[in-house]
A tleap script that builds the chain and sets N, CA, C and O, in Angstrom:
source leaprc.protein.ff14SB
mol = sequence {
  NMET ILE PRO LEU HIE MET ILE SER SER GLN
  GLU THR GLY GLU LYS ILE ASN PHE VAL ASN
  GLY GLU PHE LEU VAL TYR ILE ASN GLY PHE
  GLU SER SER LYS LYS LYS ILE LYS LEU LEU
  TYR GLU LYS CTRP
}
set mol.1.N position { -22.169 -39.899 40.760 }
set mol.1.CA position { -21.071 -40.128 41.674 }
set mol.1.C position { -19.786 -40.255 40.859 }
set mol.1.O position { -19.777 -40.883 39.801 }
set mol.2.N position { -18.721 -39.667 41.348 }
set mol.2.CA position { -17.425 -39.716 40.671 }
set mol.2.C position { -16.548 -40.761 41.359 }
set mol.2.O position { -16.364 -40.705 42.575 }
set mol.3.N position { -16.002 -41.719 40.593 }
set mol.3.CA position { -15.144 -42.751 41.182 }
set mol.3.C position { -13.870 -42.158 41.768 }
set mol.3.O position { -13.335 -41.172 41.260 }
set mol.4.N position { -13.395 -42.775 42.842 }
set mol.4.CA position { -12.146 -42.397 43.483 }
set mol.4.C position { -11.294 -43.654 43.595 }
set mol.4.O position { -11.723 -44.658 44.164 }
set mol.5.N position { -10.089 -43.589 43.049 }
set mol.5.CA position { -9.178 -44.723 43.114 }
set mol.5.C position { -7.956 -44.344 43.939 }
set mol.5.O position { -7.337 -43.306 43.707 }
set mol.6.N position { -7.618 -45.188 44.896 }
set mol.6.CA position { -6.425 -44.964 45.704 }
set mol.6.C position { -5.290 -45.773 45.106 }
set mol.6.O position { -5.429 -46.967 44.841 }
set mol.7.N position { -4.154 -45.101 44.897 }
set mol.7.CA position { -2.983 -45.732 44.314 }
set mol.7.C position { -1.832 -45.590 45.295 }
set mol.7.O position { -1.459 -44.481 45.677 }
set mol.8.N position { -1.273 -46.722 45.700 }
set mol.8.CA position { -0.136 -46.703 46.610 }
set mol.8.C position { 1.110 -46.336 45.822 }
set mol.8.O position { 1.499 -47.048 44.895 }
set mol.9.N position { 1.734 -45.228 46.190 }
set mol.9.CA position { 2.896 -44.766 45.440 }
set mol.9.C position { 3.824 -43.971 46.336 }
set mol.9.O position { 3.435 -42.953 46.908 }
set mol.10.N position { 5.033 -44.436 46.450 }
set mol.10.CA position { 6.025 -43.698 47.229 }
set mol.10.C position { 6.879 -42.820 46.328 }
set mol.10.O position { 7.547 -41.905 46.811 }
set mol.11.N position { 6.867 -43.088 45.009 }
set mol.11.CA position { 7.690 -42.313 44.083 }
set mol.11.C position { 7.116 -40.922 43.808 }
set mol.11.O position { 7.866 -39.950 43.724 }
set mol.12.N position { 5.805 -40.823 43.669 }
set mol.12.CA position { 5.187 -39.549 43.276 }
set mol.12.C position { 4.823 -38.668 44.458 }
set mol.12.O position { 4.519 -37.490 44.267 }
set mol.13.N position { 4.843 -39.191 45.649 }
set mol.13.CA position { 4.385 -38.433 46.802 }
set mol.13.C position { 2.871 -38.454 46.871 }
set mol.13.O position { 2.218 -39.070 46.028 }
set mol.14.N position { 2.313 -37.795 47.856 }
set mol.14.CA position { 0.870 -37.801 48.043 }
set mol.14.C position { 0.255 -36.657 47.265 }
set mol.14.O position { 0.644 -35.499 47.422 }
set mol.15.N position { -0.723 -36.997 46.412 }
set mol.15.CA position { -1.393 -35.984 45.606 }
set mol.15.C position { -2.711 -36.541 45.109 }
set mol.15.O position { -3.002 -37.727 45.266 }
set mol.16.N position { -3.503 -35.666 44.506 }
set mol.16.CA position { -4.779 -36.068 43.927 }
set mol.16.C position { -4.881 -35.463 42.530 }
set mol.16.O position { -4.506 -34.311 42.316 }
set mol.17.N position { -5.387 -36.242 41.590 }
set mol.17.CA position { -5.601 -35.789 40.217 }
set mol.17.C position { -7.003 -36.169 39.780 }
set mol.17.O position { -7.612 -37.084 40.334 }
set mol.18.N position { -7.512 -35.455 38.780 }
set mol.18.CA position { -8.796 -35.794 38.170 }
set mol.18.C position { -8.511 -36.125 36.715 }
set mol.18.O position { -8.151 -35.244 35.934 }
set mol.19.N position { -8.672 -37.407 36.343 }
set mol.19.CA position { -8.325 -37.880 35.006 }
set mol.19.C position { -9.470 -38.730 34.462 }
set mol.19.O position { -9.946 -39.650 35.126 }
set mol.20.N position { -9.898 -38.413 33.257 }
set mol.20.CA position { -10.948 -39.187 32.582 }
set mol.20.C position { -12.182 -39.406 33.456 }
set mol.20.O position { -12.748 -40.500 33.470 }
set mol.21.N position { -12.597 -38.376 34.177 }
set mol.21.CA position { -13.810 -38.451 34.986 }
set mol.21.C position { -13.662 -39.211 36.290 }
set mol.21.O position { -14.662 -39.585 36.902 }
set mol.22.N position { -12.422 -39.448 36.731 }
set mol.22.CA position { -12.169 -40.168 37.984 }
set mol.22.C position { -11.136 -39.416 38.816 }
set mol.22.O position { -10.231 -38.780 38.276 }
set mol.23.N position { -11.281 -39.497 40.135 }
set mol.23.CA position { -10.251 -38.984 41.021 }
set mol.23.C position { -9.226 -40.083 41.264 }
set mol.23.O position { -9.579 -41.222 41.567 }
set mol.24.N position { -7.957 -39.726 41.127 }
set mol.24.CA position { -6.858 -40.643 41.435 }
set mol.24.C position { -6.116 -40.066 42.630 }
set mol.24.O position { -5.584 -38.958 42.559 }
set mol.25.N position { -6.078 -40.811 43.723 }
set mol.25.CA position { -5.409 -40.369 44.940 }
set mol.25.C position { -4.147 -41.201 45.120 }
set mol.25.O position { -4.213 -42.413 45.322 }
set mol.26.N position { -3.000 -40.538 45.044 }
set mol.26.CA position { -1.710 -41.198 45.238 }
set mol.26.C position { -1.303 -41.010 46.687 }
set mol.26.O position { -1.135 -39.885 47.156 }
set mol.27.N position { -1.146 -42.120 47.390 }
set mol.27.CA position { -0.821 -42.067 48.815 }
set mol.27.C position { 0.315 -43.035 49.125 }
set mol.27.O position { 0.590 -43.957 48.357 }
set mol.28.N position { 0.962 -42.813 50.249 }
set mol.28.CA position { 2.029 -43.698 50.718 }
set mol.28.C position { 1.398 -44.831 51.507 }
set mol.28.O position { 1.226 -44.722 52.721 }
set mol.29.N position { 1.052 -45.912 50.832 }
set mol.29.CA position { 0.392 -47.042 51.478 }
set mol.29.C position { -1.104 -46.832 51.534 }
set mol.29.O position { -1.585 -45.712 51.361 }
set mol.30.N position { -1.845 -47.901 51.774 }
set mol.30.CA position { -3.300 -47.819 51.788 }
set mol.30.C position { -3.856 -47.572 53.184 }
set mol.30.O position { -5.062 -47.693 53.397 }
set mol.31.N position { -3.000 -47.230 54.132 }
set mol.31.CA position { -3.464 -47.025 55.498 }
set mol.31.C position { -3.835 -45.569 55.776 }
set mol.31.O position { -4.094 -45.200 56.921 }
set mol.32.N position { -3.859 -44.749 54.732 }
set mol.32.CA position { -4.209 -43.339 54.930 }
set mol.32.C position { -5.669 -43.215 55.344 }
set mol.32.O position { -6.529 -43.974 54.896 }
set mol.33.N position { -5.922 -42.264 56.187 }
set mol.33.CA position { -7.273 -42.065 56.697 }
set mol.33.C position { -8.116 -41.237 55.738 }
set mol.33.O position { -7.590 -40.576 54.842 }
set mol.34.N position { -9.424 -41.281 55.934 }
set mol.34.CA position { -10.335 -40.464 55.145 }
set mol.34.C position { -10.005 -38.986 55.330 }
set mol.34.O position { -10.139 -38.192 54.398 }
set mol.35.N position { -9.576 -38.622 56.532 }
set mol.35.CA position { -9.241 -37.226 56.820 }
set mol.35.C position { -8.065 -36.767 55.950 }
set mol.35.O position { -8.068 -35.647 55.439 }
set mol.36.N position { -7.069 -37.627 55.785 }
set mol.36.CA position { -5.902 -37.295 54.976 }
set mol.36.C position { -6.298 -37.121 53.508 }
set mol.36.O position { -5.823 -36.203 52.840 }
set mol.37.N position { -7.163 -37.998 53.010 }
set mol.37.CA position { -7.639 -37.902 51.632 }
set mol.37.C position { -8.458 -36.619 51.450 }
set mol.37.O position { -8.354 -35.950 50.421 }
set mol.38.N position { -9.260 -36.286 52.442 }
set mol.38.CA position { -10.058 -35.051 52.388 }
set mol.38.C position { -9.142 -33.833 52.302 }
set mol.38.O position { -9.420 -32.909 51.538 }
set mol.39.N position { -8.051 -33.818 53.076 }
set mol.39.CA position { -7.115 -32.706 53.041 }
set mol.39.C position { -6.448 -32.589 51.673 }
set mol.39.O position { -6.264 -31.480 51.170 }
set mol.40.N position { -6.085 -33.718 51.066 }
set mol.40.CA position { -5.509 -33.694 49.719 }
set mol.40.C position { -6.505 -33.104 48.728 }
set mol.40.O position { -6.134 -32.310 47.864 }
set mol.41.N position { -7.771 -33.493 48.857 }
set mol.41.CA position { -8.823 -32.989 47.978 }
set mol.41.C position { -8.989 -31.481 48.147 }
set mol.41.O position { -9.104 -30.750 47.163 }
set mol.42.N position { -9.000 -31.021 49.390 }
set mol.42.CA position { -9.189 -29.597 49.657 }
set mol.42.C position { -8.010 -28.770 49.118 }
set mol.42.O position { -8.213 -27.657 48.633 }
set mol.43.N position { -6.792 -29.298 49.197 }
set mol.43.CA position { -5.622 -28.594 48.650 }
set mol.43.C position { -5.679 -28.555 47.128 }
set mol.43.O position { -5.227 -27.592 46.510 }
set mol.44.N position { -6.231 -29.598 46.531 }
set mol.44.CA position { -6.342 -29.692 45.085 }
set mol.44.C position { -7.225 -28.598 44.578 }
set mol.44.O position { -7.452 -28.497 43.372 }
savepdb mol mol.pdb
quit
């Protein structure tokens, strides 16, 4: 299983990165839905 970390960030915008064996999801607040995270992953 690959860890996924959600990072609240308004400066970088919403995006997803894969760093050091982990997914980092930058979102505007922690209220984002699983669907929104899935869409970020699919665009990545």
